[in-house]
N, C-alpha and C positions, 0 to 999 in steps of 0.2 A: 533517449527521447523518441517517441513515435509521433505521428501526426495524423490528424483526421481531416480528410478533405471535406470542405463545406461548400455551400452554394457559391457560384462565381469563381471556382477554382482556388479559393483561399485555403491555405493550410494552417491548422492550429496545432502547435506542438503540445503534446500530452505526455506526461511522464509515464514511462512503462509501468511503474508501480500502480498508477491509477487504472490502467487497462487490465492489469493482471490481478494483483493482490487486493487492491481496494474494491474492485468490482466483486470479487468472490466474497470479501468480508461483508460489504454492505448488502448485496443482493442475496447471497447464500446464507451467511451466518445470521445477520441482523434481520433478514427478510424485509429490507427497506429499499426496494428498487427505485422508488421515487427519490430517495435521498441521493442515490447514485446519479440519477438524471439531473437533479438540481446541482450537484457538485460539478458535473460536466458542463452544464450550462453556464454556471458562474465562472468556471475556469476558462471556458472558451470565449466568453464575452469580456473578461476583465482586461482593462488596459493598465498595465503596471500592477496587475494582481487585484485591483479593486473595481467593483462595479456597483452602481446604484440601480437597483431594480425593485419594483413593487412586487408583491405576491401575485397580483393579477398578471403582470408582464411575464414573470417566470412561469405561471400556469399556462399562458398562451404559448410560450416558447417550448415547454416540455410536453404539453398535452395532458398535464395533470390538473386536478381541480385546485382551486385556491387553497382549500383546507389541506389537501395533500402536500402542497408546497410549504405551508406553514409548519406542518408536522415534520417534513423533511429538513427544513431549516433548523428547527429545534433539535432534531436528532444529530445533525451535523455539528451544531454548536456544542452539544453535550459530549460528542466524541472528539472534540478538539480539532475538527476539520474545517471549521468556518468561524470567522470572527465577524461579529455584527456590530456596526456602529450606527446608532439611531440618533439623529439630531433632534427630531421632533416626532411626535406620535403620528402625525399625518403625512410626513415625508417618507419617501422610499428609503429603506435602510441601505447603508453602504456595506456590501458583503466582500469579504476578503477570504479566498480559499487558502487554507493553511496546509503545509506539507510537513507534518511532524516526522515522517520517515527520513527526511533529509538531515536531521540534526546530528 
């Protein structure tokens, strides 16, 4: 496990696979840097692995456009890296980052 230092000296544990292999895969191979940023944001914010964030909130957090966040979430879901639970169309989805490399 590696960690990333965030504001106010908080450290967030990040799996080394995410920093090495997954970054090269999403950014280099898939050419989806936005998807990597969204995955990191969801992983960093998740309490117990789940986080409720709107597309707008993720866009503000990552510096991406709302549309880029929507595309990134769709890509991560299709790749099996993100589980999305929607209670209602107008509520923020509950996002769970998945770690298929740990199976």
